[in-house]
C-alpha positions in Angstrom: -13.5 21.1 -8.4 -13.5 18.7 -5.4 -11.7 15.9 -7.2 -9.1 18.2 -8.5 -8.2 19.2 -4.9 -7.6 15.6 -4.0 -5.3 15.2 -6.9 -3.4 18.3 -6.0 -2.9 17.3 -2.5 -2.2 13.6 -3.3 0.4 14.7 -5.9 2.0 17.1 -3.5 2.3 14.3 -0.9 3.9 12.0 -3.7 6.3 14.8 -4.6 7.3 15.4 -0.9 7.9 11.6 -0.3 9.8 11.1 -3.4 12.0 14.2 -3.1 12.7 13.3 0.6 13.7 9.8 -0.4 15.8 10.9 -3.3 17.7 13.6 -1.2 18.2 11.2 1.7 19.7 8.5 -0.6 21.8 11.1 -2.5 23.3 12.5 0.8 23.5 9.3 2.8 24.4 6.4 0.5 27.1 5.6 -2.1 25.5 6.1 -5.5 28.3 4.6 -7.7 27.8 4.7 -11.4 25.6 3.2 -14.1 28.1 0.5 -14.6 28.7 -0.2 -10.9 25.7 0.9 -8.9 26.0 1.7 -5.2 23.5 1.0 -2.5 21.8 4.4 -2.9 21.5 4.4 -6.7 18.1 2.6 -7.1 16.3 4.0 -4.1 17.4 7.5 -5.3 16.0 6.8 -8.8 12.8 5.4 -7.2 12.3 8.5 -5.2 13.0 10.8 -8.2 10.4 8.7 -10.2 7.9 9.0 -7.4 8.3 12.8 -7.3 7.9 13.0 -11.1 4.7 10.9 -11.0 3.4 13.1 -8.2 3.9 16.1 -10.5 2.1 14.3 -13.2 -0.8 13.7 -10.7 -0.9 17.3 -9.4 -0.3 19.2 -12.7 -3.5 18.6 -14.6 -5.9 20.1 -12.0 -3.5 23.0 -11.5 -3.5 23.8 -15.3 -7.4 23.7 -15.2 -7.4 26.3 -12.5 -8.5 24.2 -9.5 -7.3 25.8 -6.3 -6.3 23.5 -3.4 -8.6 23.6 -0.4 -10.0 21.7 2.5 -11.0 18.1 1.9 -13.7 16.4 4.0 -12.8 13.5 6.3 -13.1 10.0 4.7 -16.0 7.9 5.8 -15.3 6.8 9.4 -16.6 3.3 8.9 -14.2 2.5 6.1 -11.3 4.0 7.9 -11.9 2.0 11.1 -12.4 -1.3 9.4 -9.3 -1.0 7.1 -7.1 -0.1 10.2 -8.7 -3.0 12.1 -8.1 -5.3 9.2 -4.4 -4.4 9.0 -4.1 -4.7 12.8 -5.8 -8.1 12.8 -3.5 -9.4 10.1 -0.4 -8.3 12.2 -1.8 -9.9 15.3 -2.8 -13.2 13.6 0.1 -13.9 11.2 2.6 -15.2 13.8 0.5 -17.3 16.1 -1.9 -18.7 13.5 -0.1 -18.5 10.2 -0.7 -16.7 6.9 -4.0 -18.2 5.9 -6.0 -17.3 9.0 -4.4 -13.8 8.9 -5.5 -13.3 5.3 -9.0 -14.6 6.2 -9.3 -12.1 9.1 -7.9 -9.3 6.9 -10.4 -10.0 4.1 -13.3 -10.4 6.4 -12.7 -7.2 8.3 -11.9 -5.3 5.1 -15.2 -6.4 3.5 -17.0 -4.7 6.4 -15.6 -1.3 5.3 -18.0 -1.1 2.5 -21.7 -0.1 3.3 -22.8 -2.8 0.8 -22.9 -6.3 2.2 -20.4 -8.8 0.7 -22.1 -12.1 0.0 -20.5 -14.9 2.0 -19.8 -16.9 -1.2 -17.8 -14.0 -2.7 -16.0 -13.4 0.6 -15.0 -17.1 0.7 -13.9 -17.1 -2.9 -11.8 -14.0 -2.3 -10.1 -15.5 0.8 -9.4 -18.8 -1.1 -7.9 -16.9 -4.1 -5.8 -14.7 -1.8 -4.6 -17.7 0.2 -3.6 -19.6 -3.0 -1.8 -16.6 -4.5 0.1 -16.1 -1.1 1.1 -19.8 -1.1 2.2 -19.7 -4.7 4.3 -16.4 -4.3 5.6 -16.8 -0.7 5.6 -20.6 -0.2 6.6 -21.9 -3.6 8.1 -18.9 -5.5 10.1 -17.2 -2.8 10.5 -20.2 -0.3 10.0 -17.9 2.6 9.7 -19.5 6.1 6.2 -18.3 6.6 3.9 -20.8 8.1 0.8 -21.0 6.1 -1.3 -22.6 8.9 -0.2 -22.9 12.4 -2.5 -23.9 15.3 -0.9 -23.2 18.6 -3.1 -25.5 20.6 
C-alpha cells in the first residue's frame, strides 16, 4: 500500500504541472495550426502529454483501492548530498569549466548512497560523463562551454 501512495501523489503532481503548463500556453501564446504552429503549440502539447502520463501513473493504484496518505520523509543523507552536488556543479562550472564541475557533482552524488562507491568506479563514471559532455556539448552542439578552465 505504501508504494501506491507514492504513485498517486507523484501522478497528481505530474497532472498538476502538465495541466498548468498546458493552460498557461493555451491562454498566453499563439497556438497556430498543425500546418503553421505557433510558439505555444508544442509546449501546450507537452503539458497535455505530461498530464496524461501523470494520470497513467496515478490510475493503477487508485483502481486497486489504495488510498492516498502521508508519506515519510526521504533519507536526509541522500537529500543533502544531492542538493550539495547540484549546488557544487552550479558553483564550479563557470570558474573551473565543465569537467571539474562534473567531477564535483559525481563525487558528491556518490556520497548520497550509504554504500561506499569504489574510487575506480567513481573515476570511470566521471570519465564517461566528461566524455559524453564533450561529445554532446563540445562537438555536437558547439556550445561555448569551457571544458577545463583554471583561473590561476
